[in-house]
C-alpha positions as CSV (number, residue, x, y, z in Angstrom):
1,X,113.7,49.6,207.6
2,X,115.5,49.6,204.3
3,X,112.3,48.6,202.5
4,X,110.4,51.5,204.2
5,X,113.2,53.9,203.2
6,X,113.2,52.8,199.6
7,X,109.4,53.1,199.5
8,X,109.5,56.7,200.8
9,X,112.2,57.6,198.3
10,X,110.2,56.1,195.5
11,X,107.2,58.2,196.5
12,X,109.3,61.3,196.7
13,X,110.8,60.7,193.3
14,X,107.4,60.1,191.8
15,X,106.1,63.3,193.2
16,X,109.1,65.3,191.9
17,X,108.8,63.8,188.4
18,X,105.1,64.4,188.4
19,X,105.5,68.1,189.3
20,X,105.4,69.8,185.9
21,X,107.0,73.1,185.3
22,X,103.4,74.2,184.4
23,X,102.9,74.5,188.2
24,X,105.5,77.3,188.3
25,X,104.6,80.9,188.6
26,X,103.0,82.4,185.5
27,X,104.8,85.0,183.4
28,X,103.1,88.4,183.5
29,X,103.6,91.8,181.8
30,X,103.1,95.0,183.7
31,X,104.3,97.3,181.0
32,X,102.1,96.6,177.9
33,X,98.4,97.2,177.5
34,X,95.9,96.1,174.8
35,X,95.0,99.8,174.4
36,X,97.0,101.3,171.5
37,X,98.6,104.6,172.4
38,X,98.4,107.8,170.4
39,X,101.9,109.1,169.8
40,X,103.3,112.5,168.9
41,X,106.0,111.9,166.4
42,X,109.6,113.1,166.5
43,X,112.3,113.2,163.9
44,X,113.3,109.5,164.6
45,X,109.9,108.2,163.7
46,X,108.0,107.6,160.5
47,X,104.3,107.0,160.0
48,X,103.0,104.1,158.0
49,X,99.4,103.3,157.0
50,X,99.0,99.6,157.9
51,X,96.6,97.7,155.7
52,X,96.6,94.2,157.4
53,X,94.5,92.9,160.3
54,X,97.2,90.9,162.0
55,X,96.7,92.7,165.3
56,X,92.8,92.8,165.5
57,X,91.6,92.5,169.1
58,X,88.0,93.3,168.2
59,X,88.4,97.0,167.3
60,X,90.3,96.6,163.9
61,X,93.4,97.5,165.9
62,X,96.2,99.0,163.7
63,X,94.2,98.2,160.5
64,X,94.0,101.2,158.1
65,X,95.7,103.4,160.7
66,X,98.8,105.5,160.5
67,X,101.1,103.7,162.9
68,X,104.3,105.2,164.3
69,X,107.5,103.2,163.6
70,X,110.9,104.0,165.1
71,X,113.2,102.2,162.7
72,X,116.5,102.4,164.6
73,X,115.0,101.8,168.0
74,X,116.6,98.4,168.4
75,X,120.0,99.7,167.6
76,X,120.0,101.2,171.1
77,X,117.4,99.1,172.9
78,X,116.9,95.4,173.6
79,X,113.9,93.5,172.2
80,X,111.5,92.8,175.0
81,X,108.5,90.5,175.4
82,X,105.3,92.3,174.5
83,X,107.0,94.7,172.1
84,X,105.0,95.4,169.0
85,X,107.4,95.3,166.1
86,X,107.6,95.9,162.3
87,X,109.4,93.1,160.4
88,X,109.9,91.6,157.0
89,X,107.6,88.8,156.1
90,X,106.5,86.9,153.0
91,X,103.1,86.2,154.6
92,X,101.3,88.2,151.9
93,X,104.0,89.1,149.3
94,X,107.7,88.8,149.3
95,X,109.6,91.4,151.4
96,X,106.4,92.8,152.8
97,X,106.5,94.4,156.3
98,X,103.9,93.3,158.8
99,X,103.3,94.0,162.5
100,X,103.6,91.3,165.2
101,X,104.4,91.0,168.9
102,X,107.4,89.6,170.6
103,X,106.5,86.4,172.5
104,X,109.7,84.3,172.9
105,X,113.2,85.6,173.6
106,X,116.5,84.0,172.6
107,X,117.1,80.6,174.4
108,X,113.5,80.3,175.6
109,X,111.3,77.3,175.0
110,X,107.9,78.2,173.6
111,X,104.9,75.8,173.4
112,X,101.2,76.3,172.7
113,X,98.5,74.0,174.1
114,X,94.8,74.6,173.6
115,X,95.5,78.1,172.6
116,X,97.6,79.0,175.6
117,X,101.2,80.0,175.3
118,X,103.8,78.6,177.7
119,X,107.3,79.9,178.1
120,X,109.8,77.5,179.6
121,X,106.8,75.6,180.9
122,X,105.2,78.6,182.6
123,X,101.9,80.0,181.4
124,X,102.1,83.4,179.7
125,X,99.5,85.2,181.7
126,X,99.0,88.3,179.6
127,X,96.4,89.7,177.3
128,X,98.5,88.4,174.3
129,X,99.3,85.1,175.9
130,X,96.5,83.1,174.5
131,X,94.4,82.7,171.3
132,X,92.6,85.7,170.0
133,X,90.4,86.1,167.0
134,X,89.0,89.6,166.7
135,X,88.3,89.8,170.4
136,X,87.2,86.1,170.9
137,X,89.2,83.6,172.9
138,X,89.5,80.1,171.7
139,X,86.4,78.7,173.5
140,X,84.3,81.6,172.2
141,X,85.7,81.3,168.7
142,X,84.8,77.6,168.6
143,X,81.3,78.2,169.9
144,X,80.6,81.0,167.4
145,X,81.6,78.7,164.6
146,X,79.5,75.9,165.9
147,X,76.5,78.2,166.2
148,X,77.0,79.6,162.6
149,X,77.7,76.3,161.0
150,X,75.3,74.0,162.7
151,X,74.2,72.4,159.4
152,X,77.8,71.9,158.2
153,X,79.4,70.6,161.4
154,X,78.1,67.1,162.0
155,X,80.4,66.1,164.9
156,X,80.7,69.0,167.3
157,X,83.0,67.2,169.7
158,X,85.4,66.3,166.8
159,X,85.3,69.9,165.5
160,X,86.1,71.3,168.9
161,X,89.1,69.0,169.3
162,X,90.4,69.6,165.8
163,X,90.2,73.3,166.3
164,X,92.0,73.2,169.6
165,X,94.6,70.9,168.0
166,X,95.0,73.3,165.1
167,X,96.1,76.0,167.5
168,X,98.6,73.8,169.3
169,X,102.4,74.1,168.7
170,X,105.0,71.7,169.8
171,X,107.7,73.1,172.0
172,X,110.5,74.9,170.1
173,X,113.6,76.6,171.4
174,X,114.2,80.1,170.1
175,X,117.7,80.3,168.7
176,X,120.2,82.9,169.8
177,X,119.8,86.3,168.1
178,X,116.2,85.4,167.2
179,X,112.8,86.1,168.6
180,X,109.4,84.3,168.3
181,X,106.6,86.5,167.1
182,X,102.8,86.2,167.0
183,X,100.2,88.7,165.8
184,X,97.5,89.5,168.3
185,X,94.9,88.0,165.9
186,X,96.0,84.4,165.6
187,X,93.7,83.7,162.7
188,X,95.1,86.6,160.5
189,X,98.8,86.4,161.5
190,X,101.7,84.0,161.6
191,X,103.6,82.4,164.4
192,X,107.2,82.7,163.3
193,X,110.8,82.8,164.5
194,X,112.8,85.6,163.0
195,X,116.3,86.9,163.3
196,X,116.7,90.0,165.4
197,X,118.2,91.8,162.4
198,X,114.9,91.2,160.5
199,X,113.1,93.4,163.0
200,X,113.0,96.8,161.2
201,X,111.5,98.9,163.9
202,X,109.3,99.3,167.0
203,X,105.7,100.3,166.7
204,X,104.9,102.9,169.3
205,X,101.2,103.3,168.5
206,X,99.0,105.5,166.3
207,X,100.2,108.7,164.8
208,X,98.5,111.7,166.5
209,X,97.9,113.2,163.1
210,X,98.8,112.3,159.5
211,X,99.2,114.3,156.3
212,X,95.6,113.4,155.1
213,X,94.2,114.8,158.3
214,X,93.4,111.6,160.1
215,X,93.4,111.7,163.9
216,X,93.7,108.4,165.7
217,X,92.7,109.4,169.2
């Protein structure tokens, strides 16, 4: 009887250990959309012509557009996952501001496997939760490169694995008073942990009109 009980307990423990947190409910986002809003500015906002393609989802999103920044937004509001933010970065030049998206919040564990983001072991099931390169997912991006570079790529299987591995990230824990940011275009942006105080504003969308007569509708 004792042997049978021990056997059952061993099986149960094995099943519990084998159950990864990856089996938990995915994290979703009902508040943000891949479509960029057109915004009527108020006196708390400024417009800024953005000349980088860190957010390209296939439509040159944000690039060469007058974007609306509310610089003191986070003095009165909390940073939330999915927020598009304006922050200091040395990605291009020192003290240059770029646009990125909030992915990980303070205390959360963030990991990337085969182009998929996981938060505390749960899949980030959102339009910004996985690899994107100008509208292509990781599988599509790899295939496009294989098709274009057939003469150059000798070992397709190796190239596929190496590209997947290049978009992995070992699990990190976001420190308190920090957030983890990624641009929507993974190829043209950075994956970076920054202090909340380095976030210099929230991006609300495109300016409805600008001084040079542009209309981003």
